[in-house]
Residue, then its C-alpha position, 0 to 999 in steps of 0.5 A: m756350950v760355946q754360944i757365938e751370935n752377930v759376932s764382928f770382927g777384923y784386923p787392920s789389913k782385912p777389917q771384916l774377916f767375920e761380919d755378923l757370925s753365930v753358932s752354938l756349940p753344944m757340949g760332949n762333940i770333938y768339933g772339927l774346925l776346917g778352913k783354907n789359910g786366911a780364913g781366920k780359924s786361928s782368929l775364931l779359937k783365939l776369940i774362943a779363948g778371950l785373947l781376941f775381941p770381936k767389935t761386936g756381937s756377943l761371945h759366951v763359954s760355959g757362961f761366961s763372956p771370954r774377954e772378962r778372963r775371969p778364973e772361973f772361966l780359965s780353969e775351965i778352957y786350955l788352947v794349944t797353939e800352933e806355934f808357942e813357946v815353952s820355958a826352960m823348966g822341967m816337966k814337973r816343974f811345969v805342973e807342979l806350978y801349973s797344974p794347981f790352976y784346974p780343979r779336976f786336973n789327973h795326974e794319973l791320967l797325965q802319965e798314961y799319955l806320957n807313956e803313950f806318946s814315950l815323952p821322958t819326963d826328966e828331960k828341961l821342955t826346952s830340949l825336947s824337939y817341936g813335936q814333943k813339945k806339942k805332945f806334952l801340952l796336948s798331955f797337959g791339957l787333956a788331963t786337966d779335964c777344963q770343959l773346953l779344949i781347944l787345938d790348933e794345928p795339932t798334928n803338925g809336927l808330929d809323925i805317923p805313929s805319934k798321928s794315931q796316939f794323938r787320935k787315941v789319947v784324944a779319943s778316949a779323952i772326952h764326956e759329954e760334959r766335955s767339948f774339943i775344937v779341932s782347926t786343922h788343914q791335915a784334913r786327913d789327919m782327923e778322919n774317925l776322930i772329928d764330929p761334927i764338921i764346921i767349915l768356915d769360909e770367906g768369914q762365914i761358917v757356910f757348912f756345919e753338919d754332923y757325919e751321919q747327916i753327911s754320909q745319909r746326904l752326899i755320896i762319894s765314888k770314883v767312875k771312869e766318865l763323868p756323869t751329867h746329872d744335876g746331883v754331881v756336887y764336885t768332881e777330881s780328876t784321879f789318874s784312874g778317873h775322876t773323883i765325885v762327890e753327888e746327893n746321896t738319892s738312895g739314902a743308904e750311908s756311906n764312907m766319906n773322905l773329909e778331904t774331899l768333902f771339904n773341896a766340895v764345900v768351898n768349890n760348890k756352896e751353895k749346892v751343897q746348902e741346898i742339899f743339907k737346908n731341911q737336913t740340917i743339926t740343932r745349932 
């Protein structure tokens, strides 16, 4: 479990990126972390991984304080960043060197993931394309069976078939004693994979709901003319009319477009929070 309590953090250029941030992330979920550029998604992930330290507050992952970087903690967490460097070594050598740090590392599963991504296994990492490097690091991270896998913009650099493969392998690797945090601004790439949805805006978590609650409380539809009732949360003009997000007063479950949901939340936080205030998930 990730437990963040009253954490404040900032940089010299942005002293108050987070102010009294609190959230609890139980095991067994693929959390989707969404936010505008500069909202602090990558910084939050690095705080969880122990690469940055909060100014105030407490942060624990599976009972460990990340800033201490204890071996027992490091063996249960794996971070794939958006930007990275790889050593001039072969894949097999990389696995030989780093897999022993993860007590439940599964070599058979690693090979399955590499096969799924059609990755060559006899080349140096530096000779691979950016997308191939990312797929290798993702495959390795999944094969560690660590309790917390953190993926920052994992689909950047992947082509359309690879994005489909990514969703397949990630969904197959989750279990009740493991959690993934996926940070992305490519919302469409993550649909039908991430749940619950966390939206970060202006240094605060302004939305944290699972898909079941979202589909019961909000509904997206396309209309020719805009309605005038108070239940409308957000509207977008389209070629054929308008896309609207409104309160779902019928209680029937509805399909949800993740990109439209994000736009609705960041543009009308107060209205969305009002709709969900009595329907929040435990955290």
